[in-house]
PDB file of N, CA, C and O in Angstrom:
ATOM      1  N   MET A   1     -18.532  14.177  -1.641  1.00  0.00           N
ATOM      2  CA  MET A   1     -18.756  13.065  -2.518  1.00  0.00           C
ATOM      3  C   MET A   1     -19.657  13.530  -3.645  1.00  0.00           C
ATOM      4  O   MET A   1     -20.589  14.303  -3.421  1.00  0.00           O
ATOM      5  N   LYS A   2     -19.385  13.063  -4.857  1.00  0.00           N
ATOM      6  CA  LYS A   2     -20.187  13.429  -6.014  1.00  0.00           C
ATOM      7  C   LYS A   2     -21.596  12.874  -5.869  1.00  0.00           C
ATOM      8  O   LYS A   2     -21.768  11.740  -5.420  1.00  0.00           O
ATOM      9  N   PRO A   3     -22.609  13.656  -6.243  1.00  0.00           N
ATOM     10  CA  PRO A   3     -23.972  13.124  -6.183  1.00  0.00           C
ATOM     11  C   PRO A   3     -24.180  12.069  -7.272  1.00  0.00           C
ATOM     12  O   PRO A   3     -23.534  12.112  -8.319  1.00  0.00           O
ATOM     13  N   ILE A   4     -25.071  11.140  -7.018  1.00  0.00           N
ATOM     14  CA  ILE A   4     -25.424  10.135  -8.009  1.00  0.00           C
ATOM     15  C   ILE A   4     -26.548  10.719  -8.851  1.00  0.00           C
ATOM     16  O   ILE A   4     -27.582  11.122  -8.317  1.00  0.00           O
ATOM     17  N   VAL A   5     -26.352  10.766 -10.152  1.00  0.00           N
ATOM     18  CA  VAL A   5     -27.362  11.285 -11.061  1.00  0.00           C
ATOM     19  C   VAL A   5     -28.080  10.100 -11.683  1.00  0.00           C
ATOM     20  O   VAL A   5     -27.464   9.273 -12.356  1.00  0.00           O
ATOM     21  N   GLU A   6     -29.398  10.021 -11.452  1.00  0.00           N
ATOM     22  CA  GLU A   6     -30.161   8.917 -12.016  1.00  0.00           C
ATOM     23  C   GLU A   6     -30.231   9.056 -13.523  1.00  0.00           C
ATOM     24  O   GLU A   6     -30.495  10.137 -14.048  1.00  0.00           O
ATOM     25  N   GLN A   7     -29.992   7.952 -14.213  1.00  0.00           N
ATOM     26  CA  GLN A   7     -30.101   7.933 -15.655  1.00  0.00           C
ATOM     27  C   GLN A   7     -30.308   6.493 -16.101  1.00  0.00           C
ATOM     28  O   GLN A   7     -30.026   5.553 -15.358  1.00  0.00           O
ATOM     29  N   HIS A   8     -30.798   6.333 -17.310  1.00  0.00           N
ATOM     30  CA  HIS A   8     -30.991   4.995 -17.846  1.00  0.00           C
ATOM     31  C   HIS A   8     -29.632   4.435 -18.259  1.00  0.00           C
ATOM     32  O   HIS A   8     -28.869   5.091 -18.968  1.00  0.00           O
ATOM     33  N   ILE A   9     -29.343   3.233 -17.815  1.00  0.00           N
ATOM     34  CA  ILE A   9     -28.111   2.556 -18.207  1.00  0.00           C
ATOM     35  C   ILE A   9     -28.534   1.334 -19.006  1.00  0.00           C
ATOM     36  O   ILE A   9     -29.276   0.487 -18.508  1.00  0.00           O
ATOM     37  N   ALA A  10     -28.066   1.243 -20.240  1.00  0.00           N
ATOM     38  CA  ALA A  10     -28.488   0.178 -21.143  1.00  0.00           C
ATOM     39  C   ALA A  10     -28.027  -1.198 -20.686  1.00  0.00           C
ATOM     40  O   ALA A  10     -28.672  -2.199 -20.998  1.00  0.00           O
ATOM     41  N   GLU A  11     -26.939  -1.262 -19.965  1.00  0.00           N
ATOM     42  CA  GLU A  11     -26.380  -2.545 -19.554  1.00  0.00           C
ATOM     43  C   GLU A  11     -26.725  -2.831 -18.100  1.00  0.00           C
ATOM     44  O   GLU A  11     -26.442  -2.005 -17.232  1.00  0.00           O
ATOM     45  N   PRO A  12     -27.334  -3.990 -17.810  1.00  0.00           N
ATOM     46  CA  PRO A  12     -27.636  -4.331 -16.422  1.00  0.00           C
ATOM     47  C   PRO A  12     -26.357  -4.658 -15.660  1.00  0.00           C
ATOM     48  O   PRO A  12     -25.351  -5.043 -16.257  1.00  0.00           O
ATOM     49  N   GLY A  13     -26.402  -4.504 -14.347  1.00  0.00           N
ATOM     50  CA  GLY A  13     -25.285  -4.925 -13.527  1.00  0.00           C
ATOM     51  C   GLY A  13     -24.289  -3.847 -13.160  1.00  0.00           C
ATOM     52  O   GLY A  13     -23.278  -4.152 -12.528  1.00  0.00           O
ATOM     53  N   LEU A  14     -24.531  -2.597 -13.528  1.00  0.00           N
ATOM     54  CA  LEU A  14     -23.634  -1.515 -13.124  1.00  0.00           C
ATOM     55  C   LEU A  14     -24.151  -0.917 -11.819  1.00  0.00           C
ATOM     56  O   LEU A  14     -25.328  -0.570 -11.720  1.00  0.00           O
ATOM     57  N   VAL A  15     -23.281  -0.797 -10.822  1.00  0.00           N
ATOM     58  CA  VAL A  15     -23.692  -0.289  -9.517  1.00  0.00           C
ATOM     59  C   VAL A  15     -22.709   0.756  -9.004  1.00  0.00           C
ATOM     60  O   VAL A  15     -21.542   0.783  -9.395  1.00  0.00           O
ATOM     61  N   VAL A  16     -23.210   1.615  -8.119  1.00  0.00           N
ATOM     62  CA  VAL A  16     -22.391   2.584  -7.403  1.00  0.00           C
ATOM     63  C   VAL A  16     -22.480   2.199  -5.927  1.00  0.00           C
ATOM     64  O   VAL A  16     -23.573   2.090  -5.372  1.00  0.00           O
ATOM     65  N   LEU A  17     -21.330   1.996  -5.303  1.00  0.00           N
ATOM     66  CA  LEU A  17     -21.298   1.611  -3.892  1.00  0.00           C
ATOM     67  C   LEU A  17     -20.643   2.714  -3.076  1.00  0.00           C
ATOM     68  O   LEU A  17     -19.503   3.094  -3.343  1.00  0.00           O
ATOM     69  N   ASP A  18     -21.359   3.228  -2.084  1.00  0.00           N
ATOM     70  CA  ASP A  18     -20.784   4.167  -1.127  1.00  0.00           C
ATOM     71  C   ASP A  18     -20.402   3.366   0.103  1.00  0.00           C
ATOM     72  O   ASP A  18     -21.248   2.711   0.712  1.00  0.00           O
ATOM     73  N   ILE A  19     -19.130   3.417   0.466  1.00  0.00           N
ATOM     74  CA  ILE A  19     -18.600   2.622   1.563  1.00  0.00           C
ATOM     75  C   ILE A  19     -18.243   3.554   2.709  1.00  0.00           C
ATOM     76  O   ILE A  19     -17.573   4.566   2.508  1.00  0.00           O
ATOM     77  N   THR A  20     -18.689   3.213   3.905  1.00  0.00           N
ATOM     78  CA  THR A  20     -18.354   3.971   5.109  1.00  0.00           C
ATOM     79  C   THR A  20     -17.712   3.011   6.103  1.00  0.00           C
ATOM     80  O   THR A  20     -18.232   1.923   6.349  1.00  0.00           O
ATOM     81  N   GLY A  21     -16.589   3.414   6.669  1.00  0.00           N
ATOM     82  CA  GLY A  21     -15.898   2.570   7.633  1.00  0.00           C
ATOM     83  C   GLY A  21     -15.270   3.397   8.736  1.00  0.00           C
ATOM     84  O   GLY A  21     -15.251   4.626   8.677  1.00  0.00           O
ATOM     85  N   ALA A  22     -14.762   2.714   9.732  1.00  0.00           N
ATOM     86  CA  ALA A  22     -14.172   3.390  10.887  1.00  0.00           C
ATOM     87  C   ALA A  22     -12.846   4.059  10.555  1.00  0.00           C
ATOM     88  O   ALA A  22     -12.495   5.081  11.144  1.00  0.00           O
ATOM     89  N   ASP A  23     -12.090   3.463   9.583  1.00  0.00           N
ATOM     90  CA  ASP A  23     -10.784   4.022   9.262  1.00  0.00           C
ATOM     91  C   ASP A  23     -10.441   3.744   7.800  1.00  0.00           C
ATOM     92  O   ASP A  23     -11.105   2.947   7.137  1.00  0.00           O
ATOM     93  N   GLU A  24      -9.396   4.410   7.308  1.00  0.00           N
ATOM     94  CA  GLU A  24      -8.997   4.282   5.902  1.00  0.00           C
ATOM     95  C   GLU A  24      -8.589   2.858   5.542  1.00  0.00           C
ATOM     96  O   GLU A  24      -8.925   2.380   4.459  1.00  0.00           O
ATOM     97  N   ASP A  25      -7.875   2.177   6.423  1.00  0.00           N
ATOM     98  CA  ASP A  25      -7.429   0.817   6.126  1.00  0.00           C
ATOM     99  C   ASP A  25      -8.613  -0.113   5.876  1.00  0.00           C
ATOM    100  O   ASP A  25      -8.567  -0.947   4.971  1.00  0.00           O
ATOM    101  N   THR A  26      -9.662   0.024   6.666  1.00  0.00           N
ATOM    102  CA  THR A  26     -10.851  -0.817   6.508  1.00  0.00           C
ATOM    103  C   THR A  26     -11.532  -0.548   5.180  1.00  0.00           C
ATOM    104  O   THR A  26     -11.892  -1.481   4.462  1.00  0.00           O
ATOM    105  N   VAL A  27     -11.712   0.725   4.849  1.00  0.00           N
ATOM    106  CA  VAL A  27     -12.388   1.090   3.600  1.00  0.00           C
ATOM    107  C   VAL A  27     -11.564   0.641   2.392  1.00  0.00           C
ATOM    108  O   VAL A  27     -12.123   0.142   1.416  1.00  0.00           O
ATOM    109  N   ARG A  28     -10.254   0.813   2.450  1.00  0.00           N
ATOM    110  CA  ARG A  28      -9.401   0.367   1.345  1.00  0.00           C
ATOM    111  C   ARG A  28      -9.428  -1.158   1.200  1.00  0.00           C
ATOM    112  O   ARG A  28      -9.380  -1.671   0.082  1.00  0.00           O
ATOM    113  N   ALA A  29      -9.503  -1.879   2.307  1.00  0.00           N
ATOM    114  CA  ALA A  29      -9.581  -3.341   2.256  1.00  0.00           C
ATOM    115  C   ALA A  29     -10.884  -3.796   1.595  1.00  0.00           C
ATOM    116  O   ALA A  29     -10.891  -4.764   0.835  1.00  0.00           O
ATOM    117  N   VAL A  30     -11.972  -3.106   1.883  1.00  0.00           N
ATOM    118  CA  VAL A  30     -13.250  -3.439   1.258  1.00  0.00           C
ATOM    119  C   VAL A  30     -13.182  -3.179  -0.242  1.00  0.00           C
ATOM    120  O   VAL A  30     -13.635  -4.008  -1.032  1.00  0.00           O
ATOM    121  N   MET A  31     -12.622  -2.040  -0.647  1.00  0.00           N
ATOM    122  CA  MET A  31     -12.503  -1.734  -2.076  1.00  0.00           C
ATOM    123  C   MET A  31     -11.621  -2.763  -2.783  1.00  0.00           C
ATOM    124  O   MET A  31     -11.914  -3.155  -3.913  1.00  0.00           O
ATOM    125  N   ALA A  32     -10.551  -3.200  -2.134  1.00  0.00           N
ATOM    126  CA  ALA A  32      -9.662  -4.204  -2.728  1.00  0.00           C
ATOM    127  C   ALA A  32     -10.385  -5.538  -2.893  1.00  0.00           C
ATOM    128  O   ALA A  32     -10.214  -6.213  -3.908  1.00  0.00           O
ATOM    129  N   ALA A  33     -11.188  -5.922  -1.909  1.00  0.00           N
ATOM    130  CA  ALA A  33     -11.941  -7.179  -2.003  1.00  0.00           C
ATOM    131  C   ALA A  33     -12.975  -7.114  -3.130  1.00  0.00           C
ATOM    132  O   ALA A  33     -13.166  -8.093  -3.852  1.00  0.00           O
ATOM    133  N   LEU A  34     -13.638  -5.975  -3.283  1.00  0.00           N
ATOM    134  CA  LEU A  34     -14.602  -5.805  -4.375  1.00  0.00           C
ATOM    135  C   LEU A  34     -13.907  -5.866  -5.727  1.00  0.00           C
ATOM    136  O   LEU A  34     -14.442  -6.420  -6.687  1.00  0.00           O
ATOM    137  N   GLU A  35     -12.706  -5.288  -5.793  1.00  0.00           N
ATOM    138  CA  GLU A  35     -11.942  -5.272  -7.040  1.00  0.00           C
ATOM    139  C   GLU A  35     -11.552  -6.692  -7.477  1.00  0.00           C
ATOM    140  O   GLU A  35     -11.444  -6.966  -8.673  1.00  0.00           O
ATOM    141  N   GLU A  36     -11.345  -7.578  -6.521  1.00  0.00           N
ATOM    142  CA  GLU A  36     -11.001  -8.961  -6.852  1.00  0.00           C
ATOM    143  C   GLU A  36     -12.203  -9.733  -7.378  1.00  0.00           C
ATOM    144  O   GLU A  36     -12.049 -10.672  -8.158  1.00  0.00           O
ATOM    145  N   ARG A  37     -13.388  -9.340  -6.954  1.00  0.00           N
ATOM    146  CA  ARG A  37     -14.601 -10.073  -7.323  1.00  0.00           C
ATOM    147  C   ARG A  37     -15.245  -9.546  -8.599  1.00  0.00           C
ATOM    148  O   ARG A  37     -15.733 -10.332  -9.412  1.00  0.00           O
ATOM    149  N   TRP A  38     -15.253  -8.220  -8.789  1.00  0.00           N
ATOM    150  CA  TRP A  38     -15.926  -7.583  -9.916  1.00  0.00           C
ATOM    151  C   TRP A  38     -14.987  -6.622 -10.618  1.00  0.00           C
ATOM    152  O   TRP A  38     -13.955  -6.236 -10.069  1.00  0.00           O
ATOM    153  N   ALA A  39     -15.345  -6.237 -11.828  1.00  0.00           N
ATOM    154  CA  ALA A  39     -14.626  -5.173 -12.533  1.00  0.00           C
ATOM    155  C   ALA A  39     -15.064  -3.857 -11.897  1.00  0.00           C
ATOM    156  O   ALA A  39     -16.242  -3.503 -11.953  1.00  0.00           O
ATOM    157  N   THR A  40     -14.125  -3.133 -11.295  1.00  0.00           N
ATOM    158  CA  THR A  40     -14.475  -1.897 -10.582  1.00  0.00           C
ATOM    159  C   THR A  40     -13.650  -0.725 -11.090  1.00  0.00           C
ATOM    160  O   THR A  40     -12.748  -0.874 -11.914  1.00  0.00           O
ATOM    161  N   SER A  41     -13.994   0.446 -10.564  1.00  0.00           N
ATOM    162  CA  SER A  41     -13.237   1.649 -10.898  1.00  0.00           C
ATOM    163  C   SER A  41     -11.921   1.706 -10.136  1.00  0.00           C
ATOM    164  O   SER A  41     -11.162   2.663 -10.288  1.00  0.00           O
ATOM    165  N   GLY A  42     -11.640   0.696  -9.321  1.00  0.00           N
ATOM    166  CA  GLY A  42     -10.374   0.628  -8.590  1.00  0.00           C
ATOM    167  C   GLY A  42     -10.466   1.249  -7.221  1.00  0.00           C
ATOM    168  O   GLY A  42     -11.505   1.776  -6.824  1.00  0.00           O
ATOM    169  N   ILE A  43      -9.369   1.181  -6.511  1.00  0.00           N
ATOM    170  CA  ILE A  43      -9.318   1.742  -5.171  1.00  0.00           C
ATOM    171  C   ILE A  43      -9.204   3.254  -5.308  1.00  0.00           C
ATOM    172  O   ILE A  43      -8.192   3.778  -5.773  1.00  0.00           O
ATOM    173  N   GLY A  44     -10.248   3.933  -4.902  1.00  0.00           N
ATOM    174  CA  GLY A  44     -10.318   5.382  -5.078  1.00  0.00           C
ATOM    175  C   GLY A  44      -9.960   6.138  -3.818  1.00  0.00           C
ATOM    176  O   GLY A  44      -9.566   5.548  -2.812  1.00  0.00           O
ATOM    177  N   PRO A  45     -10.101   7.451  -3.883  1.00  0.00           N
ATOM    178  CA  PRO A  45      -9.777   8.270  -2.724  1.00  0.00           C
ATOM    179  C   PRO A  45     -10.768   8.044  -1.579  1.00  0.00           C
ATOM    180  O   PRO A  45     -11.949   7.767  -1.792  1.00  0.00           O
ATOM    181  N   VAL A  46     -10.250   8.171  -0.374  1.00  0.00           N
ATOM    182  CA  VAL A  46     -11.056   8.055   0.837  1.00  0.00           C
ATOM    183  C   VAL A  46     -11.197   9.448   1.408  1.00  0.00           C
ATOM    184  O   VAL A  46     -10.225  10.202   1.444  1.00  0.00           O
ATOM    185  N   ARG A  47     -12.385   9.802   1.854  1.00  0.00           N
ATOM    186  CA  ARG A  47     -12.580  11.153   2.389  1.00  0.00           C
ATOM    187  C   ARG A  47     -13.153  11.101   3.795  1.00  0.00           C
ATOM    188  O   ARG A  47     -13.788  10.129   4.203  1.00  0.00           O
ATOM    189  N   ARG A  48     -12.907  12.167   4.509  1.00  0.00           N
ATOM    190  CA  ARG A  48     -13.386  12.311   5.885  1.00  0.00           C
ATOM    191  C   ARG A  48     -14.145  13.626   5.969  1.00  0.00           C
ATOM    192  O   ARG A  48     -13.626  14.671   5.577  1.00  0.00           O
ATOM    193  N   ASP A  49     -15.379  13.579   6.482  1.00  0.00           N
ATOM    194  CA  ASP A  49     -16.156  14.797   6.697  1.00  0.00           C
ATOM    195  C   ASP A  49     -15.810  15.355   8.067  1.00  0.00           C
ATOM    196  O   ASP A  49     -15.907  14.641   9.065  1.00  0.00           O
ATOM    197  N   PRO A  50     -15.405  16.625   8.134  1.00  0.00           N
ATOM    198  CA  PRO A  50     -15.061  17.222   9.430  1.00  0.00           C
ATOM    199  C   PRO A  50     -16.215  17.105  10.432  1.00  0.00           C
ATOM    200  O   PRO A  50     -17.364  17.417  10.119  1.00  0.00           O
ATOM    201  N   GLY A  51     -15.888  16.660  11.611  1.00  0.00           N
ATOM    202  CA  GLY A  51     -16.875  16.538  12.677  1.00  0.00           C
ATOM    203  C   GLY A  51     -17.700  15.263  12.634  1.00  0.00           C
ATOM    204  O   GLY A  51     -18.501  15.022  13.537  1.00  0.00           O
ATOM    205  N   GLU A  52     -17.522  14.433  11.598  1.00  0.00           N
ATOM    206  CA  GLU A  52     -18.259  13.181  11.478  1.00  0.00           C
ATOM    207  C   GLU A  52     -17.309  12.012  11.724  1.00  0.00           C
ATOM    208  O   GLU A  52     -16.151  12.063  11.308  1.00  0.00           O
ATOM    209  N   PRO A  53     -17.775  10.968  12.387  1.00  0.00           N
ATOM    210  CA  PRO A  53     -16.905   9.808  12.608  1.00  0.00           C
ATOM    211  C   PRO A  53     -16.733   8.995  11.335  1.00  0.00           C
ATOM    212  O   PRO A  53     -17.625   8.966  10.486  1.00  0.00           O
ATOM    213  N   GLY A  54     -15.601   8.343  11.202  1.00  0.00           N
ATOM    214  CA  GLY A  54     -15.350   7.429  10.090  1.00  0.00           C
ATOM    215  C   GLY A  54     -14.923   8.110   8.804  1.00  0.00           C
ATOM    216  O   GLY A  54     -14.763   9.329   8.748  1.00  0.00           O
ATOM    217  N   VAL A  55     -14.743   7.300   7.775  1.00  0.00           N
ATOM    218  CA  VAL A  55     -14.332   7.768   6.457  1.00  0.00           C
ATOM    219  C   VAL A  55     -15.254   7.150   5.414  1.00  0.00           C
ATOM    220  O   VAL A  55     -15.947   6.168   5.682  1.00  0.00           O
ATOM    221  N   GLN A  56     -15.252   7.746   4.210  1.00  0.00           N
ATOM    222  CA  GLN A  56     -16.128   7.277   3.147  1.00  0.00           C
ATOM    223  C   GLN A  56     -15.370   7.189   1.831  1.00  0.00           C
ATOM    224  O   GLN A  56     -14.370   7.876   1.621  1.00  0.00           O
ATOM    225  N   ALA A  57     -15.865   6.332   0.956  1.00  0.00           N
ATOM    226  CA  ALA A  57     -15.325   6.212  -0.399  1.00  0.00           C
ATOM    227  C   ALA A  57     -16.454   5.762  -1.309  1.00  0.00           C
ATOM    228  O   ALA A  57     -17.459   5.219  -0.850  1.00  0.00           O
ATOM    229  N   ARG A  58     -16.279   5.994  -2.597  1.00  0.00           N
ATOM    230  CA  ARG A  58     -17.254   5.555  -3.597  1.00  0.00           C
ATOM    231  C   ARG A  58     -16.519   4.716  -4.636  1.00  0.00           C
ATOM    232  O   ARG A  58     -15.414   5.055  -5.060  1.00  0.00           O
ATOM    233  N   ILE A  59     -17.150   3.621  -5.036  1.00  0.00           N
ATOM    234  CA  ILE A  59     -16.574   2.751  -6.047  1.00  0.00           C
ATOM    235  C   ILE A  59     -17.681   2.360  -7.020  1.00  0.00           C
ATOM    236  O   ILE A  59     -18.828   2.153  -6.624  1.00  0.00           O
ATOM    237  N   TYR A  60     -17.327   2.264  -8.281  1.00  0.00           N
ATOM    238  CA  TYR A  60     -18.259   1.863  -9.329  1.00  0.00           C
ATOM    239  C   TYR A  60     -17.898   0.450  -9.739  1.00  0.00           C
ATOM    240  O   TYR A  60     -16.719   0.129  -9.892  1.00  0.00           O
ATOM    241  N   ALA A  61     -18.912  -0.411  -9.922  1.00  0.00           N
ATOM    242  CA  ALA A  61     -18.631  -1.812 -10.245  1.00  0.00           C
ATOM    243  C   ALA A  61     -19.580  -2.335 -11.311  1.00  0.00           C
ATOM    244  O   ALA A  61     -20.761  -1.989 -11.348  1.00  0.00           O
ATOM    245  N   GLY A  62     -19.035  -3.171 -12.170  1.00  0.00           N
ATOM    246  CA  GLY A  62     -19.824  -3.931 -13.129  1.00  0.00           C
ATOM    247  C   GLY A  62     -19.929  -5.336 -12.590  1.00  0.00           C
ATOM    248  O   GLY A  62     -19.004  -6.130 -12.765  1.00  0.00           O
ATOM    249  N   VAL A  63     -21.030  -5.667 -11.938  1.00  0.00           N
ATOM    250  CA  VAL A  63     -21.131  -6.933 -11.223  1.00  0.00           C
ATOM    251  C   VAL A  63     -21.282  -8.144 -12.137  1.00  0.00           C
ATOM    252  O   VAL A  63     -21.193  -9.281 -11.675  1.00  0.00           O
ATOM    253  N   LEU A  64     -21.510  -7.912 -13.429  1.00  0.00           N
ATOM    254  CA  LEU A  64     -21.620  -9.031 -14.366  1.00  0.00           C
ATOM    255  C   LEU A  64     -20.288  -9.359 -15.017  1.00  0.00           C
ATOM    256  O   LEU A  64     -20.167 -10.367 -15.712  1.00  0.00           O
ATOM    257  N   ARG A  65     -19.294  -8.520 -14.797  1.00  0.00           N
ATOM    258  CA  ARG A  65     -17.971  -8.757 -15.379  1.00  0.00           C
ATOM    259  C   ARG A  65     -17.035  -9.239 -14.287  1.00  0.00           C
ATOM    260  O   ARG A  65     -16.951  -8.613 -13.230  1.00  0.00           O
ATOM    261  N   PRO A  66     -16.332 -10.335 -14.519  1.00  0.00           N
ATOM    262  CA  PRO A  66     -15.424 -10.822 -13.478  1.00  0.00           C
ATOM    263  C   PRO A  66     -14.244  -9.875 -13.267  1.00  0.00           C
ATOM    264  O   PRO A  66     -13.790  -9.206 -14.195  1.00  0.00           O
ATOM    265  N   GLY A  67     -13.763  -9.835 -12.039  1.00  0.00           N
ATOM    266  CA  GLY A  67     -12.577  -9.053 -11.704  1.00  0.00           C
ATOM    267  C   GLY A  67     -11.328  -9.871 -11.955  1.00  0.00           C
ATOM    268  O   GLY A  67     -11.351 -10.819 -12.740  1.00  0.00           O
ATOM    269  N   ARG A  68     -10.247  -9.517 -11.301  1.00  0.00           N
ATOM    270  CA  ARG A  68      -8.955 -10.183 -11.516  1.00  0.00           C
ATOM    271  C   ARG A  68      -9.013 -11.663 -11.185  1.00  0.00           C
ATOM    272  O   ARG A  68      -8.509 -12.495 -11.939  1.00  0.00           O
ATOM    273  N   ASP A  69      -9.635 -11.995 -10.042  1.00  0.00           N
ATOM    274  CA  ASP A  69      -9.658 -13.396  -9.604  1.00  0.00           C
ATOM    275  C   ASP A  69     -11.058 -13.982  -9.669  1.00  0.00           C
ATOM    276  O   ASP A  69     -11.308 -15.055  -9.119  1.00  0.00           O
ATOM    277  N   GLY A  70     -11.969 -13.293 -10.332  1.00  0.00           N
ATOM    278  CA  GLY A  70     -13.362 -13.731 -10.362  1.00  0.00           C
ATOM    279  C   GLY A  70     -13.583 -14.912 -11.292  1.00  0.00           C
ATOM    280  O   GLY A  70     -12.651 -15.407 -11.926  1.00  0.00           O
ATOM    281  N   PRO A  71     -14.842 -15.357 -11.362  1.00  0.00           N
ATOM    282  CA  PRO A  71     -15.189 -16.526 -12.173  1.00  0.00           C
ATOM    283  C   PRO A  71     -15.002 -16.285 -13.648  1.00  0.00           C
ATOM    284  O   PRO A  71     -15.254 -17.179 -14.456  1.00  0.00           O
TER     285      PRO A  71
END
C-alpha cells in the first residue's frame, strides 16, 4: 500500500481511508457504500499481504462533496 505523505491541503474534508476486511467482497461493498455517500476515488484494487489474514484497500474521499446518491 502506498504510504500517506502528510501535506497541507487547502480544502477541508479530504480524507484517506484504509479499509481492512475478512474478504474481497466485504471490502468492495464498503467502498461501494462510501462511493454512494461521498465523492471518492472509486472502487480500487484490493490487496492481500502474504501470511496476514484478510484483505486491504485504500480509498480517497471528499466528504464535503455529495456522491451519486448523496444530499
